[in-house]
MIFILUM-420423 format. One record per residue (C-alpha): residue in one letter; x, z, y negated; residue number from 1. Coordinates in steps of 0.001 Angstrom, whole numbers. Example, Ala and Ser with C-alpha at 12.3 -4.5 7.8 and 13.67 -1.06 7.14 Angstrom:
BEGIN
  code       px       pz       py  pos
     A    12300     7800     4500    1
     S    13670     7140     1060    2
END
This chain:
BEGIN
  code       px       pz       py  pos
     M   122717    51843  -103964    1
     D   119863    49899  -105536    2
     V   116247    50531  -104535    3
     I   112828    49415  -105689    4
     Q   109995    51755  -104753    5
     Q   106648    50078  -104313    6
     E   103441    52081  -104387    7
     F    99807    51111  -104687    8
     L    96430    52460  -103674    9
     V    93687    50454  -102005   10
     P    90187    51883  -102442   11
     V    88045    51892   -99308   12
     R    84271    51905   -99531   13
     Y    81660    50974   -96963   14
     P    77999    51914   -96537   15
     V    76353    53353   -93424   16
     Y    72669    52448   -93256   17
     F    69933    53958   -91106   18
     T    67070    51661   -90231   19
     T    64771    50442   -87457   20
     G    64349    46829   -86385   21
     V    67463    45504   -88082   22
     F    66797    42002   -86707   23
     D    63082    41929   -87538   24
     V    62599    39096   -90017   25
     S    60726    41470   -92322   26
     N    63728    43824   -92494   27
     R    65877    42477   -95339   28
     L    68779    44914   -94905   29
     L    71253    42543   -93244   30
     R    70221    39669   -95480   31
     D    70633    41773   -98640   32
     V    74005    43209   -97599   33
     V    75348    39708   -97019   34
     A    73806    38379  -100228   35
     D    75240    41252  -102287   36
     G    78628    40660  -100677   37
     R    78579    37022  -101736   38
     V    77847    37969  -105333   39
     S    80327    40849  -105640   40
     H    83199    38876  -104125   41
     S    82460    35463  -105602   42
     S    84262    33680  -108397   43
     T    81282    31361  -108846   44
     A    79905    31218  -112364   45
     D    76800    33268  -113044   46
     G    73653    31443  -112113   47
     E    75398    28823  -110016   48
     D    74033    28329  -106497   49
     Q    76097    29792  -103680   50
     L    76411    28593  -100126   51
     P    75075    30858   -97374   52
     A    77675    33052   -95724   53
     K    78832    32052   -92252   54
     M    78256    34543   -89460   55
     V    79251    35023   -85835   56
     V    77232    37539   -83789   57
     V    78784    39177   -80733   58
     L    76340    40998   -78466   59
     D    76901    43602   -75769   60
     R    75573    42246   -72461   61
     G    74006    45585   -71583   62
     V    72061    45535   -74838   63
     E    70962    41955   -74181   64
     R    69615    42954   -70769   65
     S    67740    45947   -72172   66
     H    66344    43867   -75045   67
     P    65674    40408   -73535   68
     D    64189    39038   -76767   69
     L    67128    40089   -78920   70
     V    69042    36781   -78912   71
     R    65879    34974   -79951   72
     A    65251    37605   -82647   73
     I    68782    37252   -84056   74
     T    68448    33475   -84148   75
     A    65040    33681   -85815   76
     Y    66345    36194   -88359   77
     C    69189    33936   -89408   78
     S    66838    30978   -89640   79
     E    64375    32928   -91796   80
     H    67132    34058   -94159   81
     R    69201    30879   -94059   82
     A    69527    30827   -97840   83
     A    71830    33866   -97538   84
     L    73422    33508   -94114   85
     T    74127    30951   -91421   86
     L    74518    31674   -87723   87
     S    77621    29611   -86990   88
     G    77200    29029   -83282   89
     P    75202    30658   -80497   90
     V    75177    34420   -80089   91
     L    78243    35342   -78024   92
     V    77343    37732   -75198   93
     V    80231    39832   -73862   94
     P    80591    42605   -71263   95
     G    79955    46126   -72491   96
     G    81902    49281   -71743   97
     E    85612    49498   -71041   98
     P    85779    46133   -69189   99
     I    85764    44302   -72529  100
     K    88700    46398   -73716  101
     N    90647    45853   -70484  102
     D    90254    42068   -70268  103
     P    92353    39974   -72692  104
     E    90203    36931   -71895  105
     Q    87221    38602   -73560  106
     L    89241    39205   -76716  107
     D    90311    35561   -76656  108
     R    86656    34473   -76385  109
     I    85777    36398   -79540  110
     I    88720    35045   -81497  111
     E    87929    31512   -80304  112
     A    84342    31921   -81506  113
     I    85587    33024   -84927  114
     N    87922    30031   -85086  115
     S    85324    27524   -83837  116
     A    82882    28734   -86485  117
     A    85540    28161   -89172  118
     L    84994    31626   -90568  119
     C    86987    32736   -93591  120
     R    87652    36126   -95107  121
     H    84292    35985   -96906  122
     S    82479    35290   -93648  123
     Y    81044    37887   -91267  124
     V    81398    38990   -87690  125
     V    78438    41103   -86587  126
     A    79143    43317   -83587  127
     V    76061    44580   -81757  128
     G    76677    47057   -78964  129
     G    78266    50256   -77784  130
     G    81552    51687   -78961  131
     A    83768    49629   -76650  132
     V    82279    46355   -77881  133
     L    82601    47493   -81489  134
     D    86259    48377   -80867  135
     A    87125    45008   -79320  136
     V    85155    42895   -81790  137
     G    86580    44917   -84661  138
     F    90109    44212   -83433  139
     A    89375    40485   -83243  140
     A    87806    40438   -86713  141
     A    90684    42419   -88219  142
     T    93333    40071   -86859  143
     A    91644    36703   -87485  144
     H    92859    35538   -90919  145
     R    94230    39119   -91207  146
     G    90681    40265   -91716  147
     V    87192    38793   -91505  148
     R    84372    41028   -92703  149
     L    82929    43152   -89903  150
     I    79384    44478   -89765  151
     R    78845    47024   -87003  152
     V    75435    47459   -85396  153
     P    76021    50344   -82948  154
     T    73443    50693   -80193  155
     T    74310    53976   -78428  156
     V    74209    57616   -79455  157
     L    77984    57788   -79081  158
     S    78639    54800   -81316  159
     Q    76027    55743   -83909  160
     D    77195    59339   -84306  161
     D    80953    58765   -84019  162
     S    82874    55606   -83163  163
     A    81159    53200   -85568  164
     M    81813    55559   -88485  165
     G    85586    55236   -88615  166
     V    88208    52662   -89500  167
     K    89793    52184   -86071  168
     N    89528    49166   -83778  169
     G    91348    48523   -80542  170
     V    91681    47347   -76960  171
     N    93436    48827   -73951  172
     A    96807    47623   -72665  173
     F    99504    48798   -70265  174
     G    96984    51186   -68729  175
     K    96648    53049   -72029  176
     K    93510    53482   -74090  177
     N    93538    51701   -77456  178
     Y    97224    50760   -77168  179
     L    96597    47655   -79298  180
     G    94568    48151   -82433  181
     T    94165    48201   -86179  182
     F    93006    50435   -88981  183
     S    90500    48190   -90723  184
     P    87315    49505   -92355  185
     P    84020    47735   -91650  186
     F    82140    45922   -94372  187
     A    79024    47878   -93406  188
     V    77500    49886   -90564  189
     M    73819    49600   -89623  190
     N    72434    52296   -87337  191
     D    69191    51060   -85775  192
     A    67295    53864   -84022  193
     G    65252    51304   -82094  194
     F    68151    50614   -79739  195
     L    68260    54210   -78509  196
     S    64958    54079   -76636  197
     T    66381    51968   -73806  198
     L    69482    54085   -73160  199
     S    69882    55731   -69774  200
     D    69609    59521   -69706  201
     R    73322    59622   -68959  202
     D    74255    57645   -72079  203
     W    71712    59501   -74199  204
     R    73133    62918   -73264  205
     G    76761    61839   -73170  206
     G    76605    60779   -76785  207
     T    75838    64318   -77889  208
     T    79348    65517   -77038  209
     E    80896    63847   -80079  210
     A    78301    65580   -82260  211
     L    79209    68867   -80578  212
     K    82907    68151   -81141  213
     V    82553    67591   -84863  214
     A    80304    70645   -85164  215
     L    82992    72776   -83505  216
     I    85685    71672   -85939  217
     R    83659    71191   -89122  218
     D    80256    72882   -89264  219
     P    79102    76102   -87502  220
     R    75569    75597   -88823  221
     F    75385    72219   -87134  222
     F    76518    73895   -83920  223
     E    73594    76318   -84291  224
     F    71242    73381   -84810  225
     L    72451    71865   -81554  226
     E    71924    75192   -79787  227
     H    68363    75491   -81075  228
     H    67442    71883   -80312  229
     A    69249    71251   -77023  230
     A    65994    71185   -75068  231
     A    64481    68621   -77433  232
     L    67580    66456   -77129  233
     V    67470    66554   -73329  234
     A    63752    65684   -73519  235
     R    64719    62586   -75537  236
     D    62988    63554   -78739  237
     L    63962    60653   -80995  238
     E    63308    62503   -84265  239
     T    65701    65281   -83257  240
     M    68311    62820   -82067  241
     A    68080    60918   -85340  242
     K    68880    64133   -87224  243
     V    71822    64844   -84919  244
     I    73201    61335   -85322  245
     R    72929    61418   -89095  246
     Q    74595    64806   -89491  247
     S    77334    63890   -87039  248
     A    77919    60664   -88966  249
     V    78084    62606   -92243  250
     L    80674    65013   -90831  251
     H    82799    62254   -89323  252
     L    82741    60256   -92553  253
     R    83476    63347   -94628  254
     H    86510    64183   -92557  255
     I    87829    60628   -92690  256
     S    87533    60594   -96483  257
     T    88757    64144   -97218  258
     G    90981    65039   -94251  259
     G    94042    63557   -95916  260
     D    95103    61236   -93083  261
     P    92486    58502   -92520  262
     F    95053    56112   -91039  263
     E    96681    58760   -88828  264
     Q   100183    58646   -90267  265
     G   100825    62229   -89164  266
     S   100769    63876   -85739  267
     S    97385    65617   -85845  268
     R    94052    64104   -84852  269
     P    91352    66662   -85693  270
     L    88544    64282   -84773  271
     D    90040    64041   -81288  272
     F    89464    67671   -80328  273
     G    89072    67724   -76543  274
     H    90301    64142   -76233  275
     W    93788    64469   -74742  276
     A    92234    65232   -71346  277
     A    89216    63010   -71945  278
     H    91253    59844   -72414  279
     K    93244    60582   -69278  280
     L    90103    61309   -67240  281
     E    88578    57997   -68242  282
     Q    91740    56263   -67111  283
     V    92218    58015   -63743  284
     T    88542    57639   -62788  285
     N    88615    53917   -63651  286
     H    85932    54742   -66209  287
     R    83544    56181   -63655  288
     L    83281    58872   -66300  289
     G    81921    57602   -69569  290
     H    83675    58521   -72789  291
     G    81036    61054   -73784  292
     E    81133    62717   -70381  293
     A    84933    62893   -70439  294
     V    84841    64374   -73936  295
     G    82431    67058   -72718  296
     I    84924    68033   -70019  297
     G    87765    67930   -72547  298
     I    85841    70206   -74915  299
     A    85195    72660   -72073  300
     L    88870    72591   -71094  301
     D    90311    73107   -74576  302
     S    87717    75727   -75496  303
     T    88509    77656   -72309  304
     Y    92235    77318   -72995  305
     S    91672    78607   -76544  306
     H    89952    81665   -75094  307
     L    92544    82352   -72375  308
     A    95373    82008   -74895  309
     G    93777    84758   -76966  310
     F    92586    82641   -79878  311
     L    88863    82133   -79274  312
     P    86561    85161   -78849  313
     E    84757    85331   -75509  314
     S    81343    85257   -77190  315
     A    82136    81963   -78929  316
     W    83598    80479   -75728  317
     R    80461    81387   -73786  318
     R    78262    79780   -76429  319
     I    80227    76524   -76202  320
     I    80118    76367   -72401  321
     H    76429    77299   -72396  322
     L    75587    74584   -74926  323
     L    77377    71949   -72859  324
     G    75236    72998   -69918  325
     S    72071    72974   -72027  326
     L    72852    69419   -73117  327
     R    73182    68470   -69421  328
     V    76681    67049   -69737  329
     P    79375    67825   -67158  330
     V    82129    70342   -67826  331
     Y    84076    69506   -64661  332
     D    85013    66557   -62466  333
     P    87203    66658   -59337  334
     A    89623    64165   -60893  335
     I    90812    66838   -63309  336
     E    92326    68820   -60404  337
     E    94346    66049   -58818  338
     H    98158    66271   -58883  339
     L    98334    69335   -61107  340
     S   101490    70417   -59306  341
     T   103139    67073   -60074  342
     P   102516    66363   -63787  343
     E   104681    63250   -63592  344
     H   102161    61604   -61222  345
     P   100294    58826   -63081  346
     D    96937    60303   -62056  347
     S    97667    63851   -63203  348
     V    95552    64913   -66147  349
     L    98604    66770   -67462  350
     G   100133    63387   -68205  351
     G    97501    63037   -70882  352
     L    99486    65393   -73107  353
     A   102496    63077   -73224  354
     E   100315    60010   -73741  355
     F    98428    61773   -76523  356
     Q   101730    62578   -78228  357
     E   103085    59065   -77738  358
     H   100045    57474   -79325  359
     L   100791    59060   -82716  360
     G   104424    60030   -82340  361
     G   105997    63105   -83850  362
     R   105432    66526   -82355  363
     L   102809    67168   -79742  364
     T    99839    68377   -81759  365
     I    96706    69639   -80046  366
     M    93747    71106   -81891  367
     L    92348    74377   -80529  368
     L    89770    76846   -81813  369
     K    89945    80314   -83349  370
     D    86176    80322   -83663  371
     I    83321    77877   -83958  372
     G    84152    75898   -87075  373
     Q    87717    77260   -87242  374
     P    90179    74796   -85680  375
     F    93954    75007   -85798  376
     D    96903    73089   -84343  377
     V    99362    74070   -81627  378
     H   102460    72182   -80582  379
     E   102684    73168   -76946  380
     M   100278    73744   -74067  381
     R   101104    76157   -71272  382
     T   100623    74433   -67926  383
     D    99593    77663   -66202  384
     L    96807    78219   -68726  385
     V    95626    74618   -68414  386
     V    95409    75059   -64630  387
     R    93603    78384   -65017  388
     S    91188    76801   -67510  389
     I    90385    74077   -64985  390
     E    89695    76690   -62306  391
     I    87317    78511   -64625  392
     I    85307    75451   -65669  393
     K    85115    74401   -62011  394
     S    83682    77804   -61141  395
     R    81219    77670   -64030  396
     E    80027    74222   -62962  397
     A    79532    75427   -59379  398
     E    77483    78362   -60637  399
     R    75366    76063   -62776  400
     E    74719    73666   -59904  401
     A    73781    76544   -57604  402
     A    71352    77916   -60156  403
     A    69780    74500   -60668  404
     A    69404    73995   -56929  405
     K    67778    77412   -56559  406
     K    65373    76663   -59408  407
     A    64476    73284   -57901  408
     S    63663    74857   -54533  409
END
């Protein structure tokens, strides 16, 4: 037998910026990032003039509606800084949320815009929106020419503290979340706190669950911070939220770079604690539940399971459930109870275990907790304990609602 073994390493580096007014003409961040990219990747002789970089901007329709002057601002920004960048076509406005990931026509529109603008691998696609838009645009950018530079401008708590930080892009297919996708790092991420002010209370609070998740698996002190500042977060204190987003981003980035499996070649997904049920709940509710809300329920479920299985102390479990309540995110939804006796039913949440395993392959690997900040993996989930966990979180939610009603009266 004759064999040639090939091995090489590809360094990955991308910056995550925190700013306000990213498309204000006086804010040079985007202009400078593009200009620096032209210089560092150019073969042009020193001192020789360079052409401005081409750019396509894809905008979340929900963001456009909340910021009616944004298209004009983006156009004005590119005009002001035309020596460094060129807006190659009108701003492309696309649906936000899961609809963009479920509709192949929307993906085609993005790819067509990239093609019509004659972008190359040294050109830029700027994605402005929530996590679903970033996922879909990222997939289009990663597949056009096998990779056009992507700049993410996340506009929600959830995307700024979690989804925009990583290297994954994707769209839904065959009724499965992120069935089609790529691992392709962004060129840069620009978190603009100004977009958060127009979020609904539901989206504002829902985004905190990914921060809670990463605190539970990486940083007990961050969990304590969330406990102490839950009231400020619910009251929409922007300074507190900015601290939460930054620390959550730090922890997500740190895990991606040091966790040993940034492209998920194994069977474990630590950053998806609480997600096996969350992904299924999004699917069976036709996305009536947002991702952050579904993750909150998934965290409650897996934390309760960890406790019932004898791993997680009761005191820690109570703190987790209490914090979810303090953040005003749900820990239960009726959809989680449907078809528990028939796991093979397509709307049974128990089917989420098989789909979670299929997505990575290998053994079923679910992360549970021994304590706050002490995760570990298991390779099976007892159905009876899952059902009992659901009963408990349902009871806790009923108690919370009763207490809130009593206080309101």
